[in-house]
MMTF fields as JSON, N, C-alpha, C and O atoms, coordinates in Angstrom:
{
  "mmtfVersion": "1.0.0",
  "mmtfProducer": "UNKNOWN",
  "numBonds": 343,
  "numAtoms": 344,
  "numGroups": 86,
  "numChains": 1,
  "numModels": 1,
  "chainsPerModel": [1],
  "groupsPerChain": [86],
  "chainIdList": ["A"],
  "bondAtomList": [4, 2, 8, 6, 12, 10, 16, 14, 20, 18, 24, 22, 28, 26, 32, 30, 36, 34, 40, 38, 44, 42, 48, 46, 52, 50, 56, 54, 60, 58, 64, 62, 68, 66, 72, 70, 76, 74, 80, 78, 84, 82, 88, 86, 92, 90, 96, 94, 100, 98, 104, 102, 108, 106, 112, 110, 116, 114, 120, 118, 124, 122, 128, 126, 132, 130, 136, 134, 140, 138, 144, 142, 148, 146, 152, 150, 156, 154, 160, 158, 164, 162, 168, 166, 172, 170, 176, 174, 180, 178, 184, 182, 188, 186, 192, 190, 196, 194, 200, 198, 204, 202, 208, 206, 212, 210, 216, 214, 220, 218, 224, 222, 228, 226, 232, 230, 236, 234, 240, 238, 244, 242, 248, 246, 252, 250, 256, 254, 260, 258, 264, 262, 268, 266, 272, 270, 276, 274, 280, 278, 284, 282, 288, 286, 292, 290, 296, 294, 300, 298, 304, 302, 308, 306, 312, 310, 316, 314, 320, 318, 324, 322, 328, 326, 332, 330, 336, 334, 340, 338],
  "bondOrderList": [1, 1, 1, 1, 1, 1, 1, 1, 1, 1, 1, 1, 1, 1, 1, 1, 1, 1, 1, 1, 1, 1, 1, 1, 1, 1, 1, 1, 1, 1, 1, 1, 1, 1, 1, 1, 1, 1, 1, 1, 1, 1, 1, 1, 1, 1, 1, 1, 1, 1, 1, 1, 1, 1, 1, 1, 1, 1, 1, 1, 1, 1, 1, 1, 1, 1, 1, 1, 1, 1, 1, 1, 1, 1, 1, 1, 1, 1, 1, 1, 1, 1, 1, 1, 1],
  "groupList": [{"groupName": "UNK", "atomNameList": ["N", "CA", "C", "O"], "elementList": ["N", "C", "C", "O"], "formalChargeList": [0, 0, 0, 0], "bondAtomList": [1, 0, 2, 1, 3, 2], "bondOrderList": [1, 1, 2], "singleLetterCode": "X", "chemCompType": "L-PEPTIDE LINKING"}],
  "groupTypeList": [0, 0, 0, 0, 0, 0, 0, 0, 0, 0, 0, 0, 0, 0, 0, 0, 0, 0, 0, 0, 0, 0, 0, 0, 0, 0, 0, 0, 0, 0, 0, 0, 0, 0, 0, 0, 0, 0, 0, 0, 0, 0, 0, 0, 0, 0, 0, 0, 0, 0, 0, 0, 0, 0, 0, 0, 0, 0, 0, 0, 0, 0, 0, 0, 0, 0, 0, 0, 0, 0, 0, 0, 0, 0, 0, 0, 0, 0, 0, 0, 0, 0, 0, 0, 0, 0],
  "groupIdList": [1, 2, 3, 4, 5, 6, 7, 8, 9, 10, 11, 12, 13, 14, 15, 16, 17, 18, 19, 20, 21, 22, 23, 24, 25, 26, 27, 28, 29, 30, 31, 32, 33, 34, 35, 36, 37, 38, 39, 40, 41, 42, 43, 44, 45, 46, 47, 48, 49, 50, 51, 52, 53, 54, 55, 56, 57, 58, 59, 60, 61, 62, 63, 64, 65, 66, 67, 68, 69, 70, 71, 72, 73, 74, 75, 76, 77, 78, 79, 80, 81, 82, 83, 84, 85, 86],
  "secStructList": [7, 7, 7, 7, 2, 2, 2, 2, 2, 2, 2, 2, 2, 2, 2, 6, 6, 1, 7, 1, 2, 2, 2, 2, 2, 2, 2, 2, 4, 4, 4, 7, 1, 1, 2, 2, 2, 2, 2, 2, 2, 2, 2, 2, 2, 2, 2, 1, 7, 4, 4, 4, 7, 7, 2, 2, 2, 2, 2, 2, 2, 2, 2, 2, 2, 2, 2, 7, 1, 7, 2, 2, 2, 2, 2, 2, 2, 2, 2, 2, 2, 2, 2, 2, 6, 7],
  "xCoordList": [-12.159, -10.896, -10.662, -10.464, -10.688, -10.475, -8.992, -8.271, -8.533, -7.132, -6.863, -7.746, -5.664, -5.275, -5.233, -4.83, -5.649, -5.673, -4.324, -4.279, -3.226, -1.922, -1.574, -0.893, -2.028, -1.796, -2.627, -2.158, -3.871, -4.707, -4.057, -4.045, -3.515, -2.877, -1.621, -1.394, -0.818, 0.382, 0.041, 0.645, -0.916, -1.308, -1.92, -1.697, -2.686, -3.257, -2.152, -2.222, -1.141, -0.019, 0.743, 1.124, 0.965, 1.657, 0.842, 1.399, -0.472, -1.315, -1.373, -1.715, -1.044, -1.087, 0.213, 0.355, 1.153, 2.437, 2.385, 3.407, 1.212, 1.069, 1.201, 1.36, 1.139, 1.213, -0.008, -0.602, -0.372, -1.512, -1.081, -1.878, 0.161, 0.694, -0.1, -0.457, -0.379, -1.097, -2.506, -2.979, -3.166, -4.5, -4.471, -5.349, -3.469, -3.368, -3.166, -3.809, -2.265, -1.985, -3.213, -3.593, -3.824, -4.983, -6.163, -6.906, -6.336, -7.474, -7.389, -8.41, -6.19, -6.055, -6.805, -7.294, -6.893, -7.591, -9.108, -9.822, -9.609, -11.037, -11.454, -12.624, -10.503, -10.76, -10.445, -10.45, -10.175, -9.79, -10.916, -12.09, -10.533, -11.512, -12.169, -13.169, -11.626, -12.219, -12.912, -12.41, -14.064, -14.801, -14.084, -14.25, -13.284, -12.562, -11.545, -11.417, -10.827, -9.846, -10.544, -10.046, -11.679, -12.419, -12.924, -12.844, -13.434, -13.909, -12.763, -12.904, -11.626, -10.46, -10.0, -9.658, -9.987, -9.583, -10.537, -10.1, -11.823, -12.802, -12.542, -12.582, -12.278, -12.006, -10.771, -10.787, -9.709, -8.472, -8.705, -8.291, -9.355, -9.598, -10.391, -10.16, -11.319, -12.097, -11.283, -11.736, -10.087, -9.228, -8.082, -7.336, -7.941, -6.839, -7.179, -8.336, -6.167, -6.317, -7.166, -6.812, -8.283, -9.192, -8.644, -9.156, -7.623, -7.049, -6.458, -6.417, -6.006, -5.4, -6.333, -5.904, -7.589, -8.559, -9.034, -9.617, -8.78, -9.152, -10.536, -11.113, -11.044, -12.405, -12.568, -13.655, -11.522, -11.601, -11.885, -12.684, -11.239, -11.462, -12.883, -13.569, -13.319, -14.677, -15.691, -16.67, -15.454, -16.338, -16.401, -17.472, -15.267, -15.218, -15.975, -16.692, -15.823, -16.555, -18.059, -18.827, -18.478, -19.902, -20.41, -21.493, -19.634, -20.023, -20.152, -21.099, -19.208, -19.291, -20.51, -21.2, -20.765, -21.889, -23.23, -24.146, -23.332, -24.595, -24.691, -25.78, -23.591, -23.689, -23.026, -23.233, -22.243, -21.548, -22.539, -23.549, -22.234, -23.106, -23.053, -24.027, -21.915, -21.719, -22.242, -21.781, -23.187, -23.685, -22.58, -22.626, -21.588, -20.503, -19.661, -19.22, -19.439, -18.681, -19.49, -18.945, -20.783, -21.626, -21.624, -21.495, -21.768, -21.794, -20.431, -20.365, -19.346, -18.008, -17.765, -17.173, -18.222, -18.065, -18.88, -18.407, -20.094, -20.928, -20.27, -20.258, -19.718, -19.045, -17.83, -17.583, -17.076, -15.892, -16.307, -15.674, -17.361, -17.846, -18.302, -18.061, -18.954, -19.398, -18.237, -18.277, -17.193, -16.035, -15.264, -14.655, -15.287, -14.549, -15.375, -14.857, -16.656, -17.521, -17.941, -18.313, -17.89, -18.262, -19.655, -20.135],
  "yCoordList": [-35.099, -35.331, -34.202, -33.048, -34.545, -33.567, -33.435, -34.432, -32.211, -32.02, -32.677, -32.736, -33.156, -33.784, -32.732, -31.594, -33.113, -32.154, -31.486, -30.296, -32.238, -31.633, -30.593, -29.615, -30.784, -29.78, -28.531, -27.413, -28.723, -27.569, -26.737, -25.508, -27.42, -26.712, -25.974, -24.825, -26.624, -26.001, -24.768, -23.709, -24.904, -23.769, -22.644, -21.468, -22.993, -21.977, -21.211, -19.99, -21.928, -21.264, -20.36, -19.247, -20.831, -20.005, -18.768, -17.693, -18.925, -17.787, -16.724, -15.574, -17.094, -16.123, -15.324, -14.525, -15.53, -14.83, -13.419, -12.735, -12.989, -11.615, -11.422, -10.292, -12.49, -12.386, -13.064, -13.958, -12.636, -13.262, -14.326, -14.748, -14.749, -15.725, -17.026, -17.534, -17.566, -18.832, -18.67, -19.523, -17.564, -17.314, -17.238, -17.777, -16.574, -16.408, -17.732, -18.009, -18.548, -19.839, -20.744, -21.36, -20.825, -21.702, -21.204, -22.008, -19.898, -19.365, -19.665, -19.671, -19.914, -20.307, -21.614, -21.829, -22.472, -23.741, -23.581, -24.516, -22.408, -22.159, -22.114, -22.321, -21.845, -21.791, -23.105, -23.172, -24.133, -25.428, -26.029, -25.706, -26.892, -27.588, -28.76, -29.285, -29.183, -30.325, -29.859, -28.998, -30.445, -30.043, -30.475, -29.843, -31.548, -31.996, -30.948, -30.671, -30.371, -29.334, -28.071, -27.403, -27.739, -26.577, -26.783, -25.875, -27.96, -28.265, -28.211, -27.656, -28.789, -28.774, -27.344, -26.996, -26.511, -25.11, -24.38, -23.6, -24.626, -24.006, -24.422, -23.598, -25.706, -26.218, -25.549, -25.12, -25.459, -24.839, -23.37, -22.898, -22.644, -21.212, -21.001, -20.033, -21.896, -21.785, -21.938, -21.542, -22.505, -22.708, -21.696, -21.704, -20.835, -19.865, -18.65, -18.426, -17.88, -16.657, -15.657, -15.283, -15.228, -14.327, -12.912, -12.13, -12.572, -11.227, -10.956, -9.808, -11.993, -11.828, -12.233, -12.356, -12.435, -12.834, -11.591, -10.683, -11.558, -10.358, -10.488, -11.574, -9.36, -9.29, -10.134, -10.65, -10.28, -11.069, -12.537, -13.175, -13.064, -14.465, -14.631, -15.595, -13.696, -13.76, -13.703, -14.45, -12.824, -12.698, -14.004, -14.412, -14.642, -15.916, -16.997, -17.794, -17.032, -18.01, -17.783, -18.738, -16.533, -16.218, -16.657, -17.232, -16.386, -16.792, -18.318, -18.825, -19.035, -20.503, -20.992, -21.92, -20.355, -20.761, -20.591, -21.393, -19.569, -19.306, -19.975, -20.391, -20.091, -20.408, -21.692, -22.081, -22.358, -23.542, -24.67, -24.813, -25.462, -26.574, -27.731, -28.465, -27.883, -29.016, -28.69, -27.729, -29.469, -29.235, -29.296, -28.56, -30.17, -30.284, -29.011, -28.598, -28.396, -27.139, -26.04, -25.258, -25.977, -24.957, -25.1, -24.11, -26.331, -26.517, -26.244, -25.728, -26.58, -26.284, -24.777, -24.281, -24.056, -22.605, -21.963, -21.035, -22.45, -21.927, -22.196, -21.33, -23.405, -23.74, -22.841, -22.392, -22.579, -21.715, -20.306, -19.689, -19.798, -18.456, -18.424, -17.448, -19.483, -19.55, -19.589, -18.93, -20.362, -20.448, -19.138, -18.81, -18.393, -17.122, -15.983, -14.891, -16.231, -15.195, -14.164, -13.047, -14.515, -13.573, -13.838, -13.149],
  "zCoordList": [-41.187, -40.516, -39.513, -39.892, -38.266, -37.203, -36.888, -36.856, -36.656, -36.264, -34.903, -34.047, -34.722, -33.456, -32.347, -32.585, -31.139, -30.032, -29.76, -29.45, -29.871, -29.601, -30.657, -30.351, -31.899, -32.943, -32.686, -32.898, -32.226, -31.884, -30.791, -30.856, -29.78, -28.682, -29.163, -28.785, -29.983, -30.522, -31.356, -31.18, -32.254, -33.092, -32.261, -32.551, -31.236, -30.351, -29.624, -29.489, -29.159, -28.487, -29.451, -29.089, -30.667, -31.662, -32.023, -32.245, -32.081, -32.462, -31.377, -31.651, -30.161, -29.064, -28.934, -28.009, -29.842, -29.776, -30.366, -30.43, -30.793, -31.259, -32.753, -33.216, -33.512, -34.961, -35.573, -34.97, -36.763, -37.423, -38.437, -39.274, -38.36, -39.305, -39.299, -40.362, -38.131, -38.041, -38.623, -39.373, -38.266, -38.804, -40.328, -41.003, -40.854, -42.306, -43.022, -44.035, -42.486, -43.112, -43.035, -44.031, -41.876, -41.709, -42.544, -43.106, -42.627, -43.374, -44.866, -45.554, -45.37, -46.776, -47.049, -48.158, -46.056, -46.221, -46.24, -46.602, -45.854, -45.982, -47.446, -47.766, -48.337, -49.772, -50.472, -51.701, -49.71, -50.267, -51.102, -50.923, -51.999, -52.822, -52.13, -52.62, -50.991, -50.292, -49.015, -48.292, -48.76, -47.571, -46.297, -45.254, -46.364, -45.173, -44.722, -43.529, -45.676, -45.331, -44.841, -43.936, -45.421, -44.961, -43.531, -42.704, -43.248, -41.886, -40.887, -39.797, -41.263, -40.37, -40.119, -38.989, -41.159, -40.993, -40.055, -39.209, -40.197, -39.293, -37.847, -36.934, -37.657, -36.31, -35.72, -34.566, -36.499, -36.013, -35.693, -34.633, -36.581, -36.354, -35.076, -34.351, -34.8, -33.571, -32.305, -31.231, -32.407, -31.243, -31.143, -30.165, -32.138, -32.132, -31.285, -30.93, -30.973, -30.197, -30.984, -32.102, -30.403, -31.12, -31.256, -32.058, -30.497, -30.588, -31.97, -32.414, -32.641, -33.966, -35.107, -36.254, -34.79, -35.806, -36.56, -35.968, -37.861, -38.614, -39.243, -39.309, -39.698, -40.237, -41.493, -41.75, -42.269, -43.493, -43.186, -43.872, -42.169, -41.783, -41.249, -41.589, -40.417, -39.882, -41.023, -41.032, -41.97, -43.127, -43.927, -44.375, -44.099, -44.82, -44.055, -44.66, -42.733, -41.923, -42.024, -42.145, -41.975, -42.101, -43.473, -43.584, -44.505, -45.853, -45.958, -46.56, -45.378, -45.396, -44.616, -45.039, -43.471, -42.631, -43.351, -43.168, -44.147, -44.842, -46.203, -46.6, -46.926, -48.345, -48.83, -49.979, -47.999, -48.504, -48.789, -48.101, -49.807, -50.203, -49.211, -49.044, -48.564, -47.652, -46.247, -45.632, -45.735, -44.372, -43.315, -42.329, -43.514, -42.536, -42.485, -41.412, -43.633, -43.67, -42.991, -42.212, -43.281, -42.653, -41.132, -40.412, -40.648, -39.193, -38.562, -37.446, -39.254, -38.736, -38.667, -37.708, -39.683, -39.7, -38.576, -37.92, -38.353, -37.267, -35.925, -35.049, -35.76, -34.5, -34.285, -33.166, -35.341, -35.228, -34.832, -33.976, -35.444, -35.093, -33.635, -32.923, -33.203, -31.809, -30.834, -29.795, -31.159, -30.263, -30.213, -29.194, -31.304, -31.317, -30.749, -30.516, -30.525, -29.984, -31.013, -30.653, -32.271, -33.351, -33.84, -34.74]
}
């Protein structure tokens, strides 16, 4: 399930306001029990302002990219890392 483009734009605008609140809330879904929510979280994180992206989120994305059982989660995490330039 891919996030709607207008939601991505809204969250990206909110993330550029100088707070890490959006990153924190979205990153909680990286720990979700469903691969769909994890993939969606990766997609959203890839569209957020990288200035507020902390090392913990990057570390979690790297861990998902290397170790997750679901190929879709691994590819979403790799795409998010690529979009953020990490």
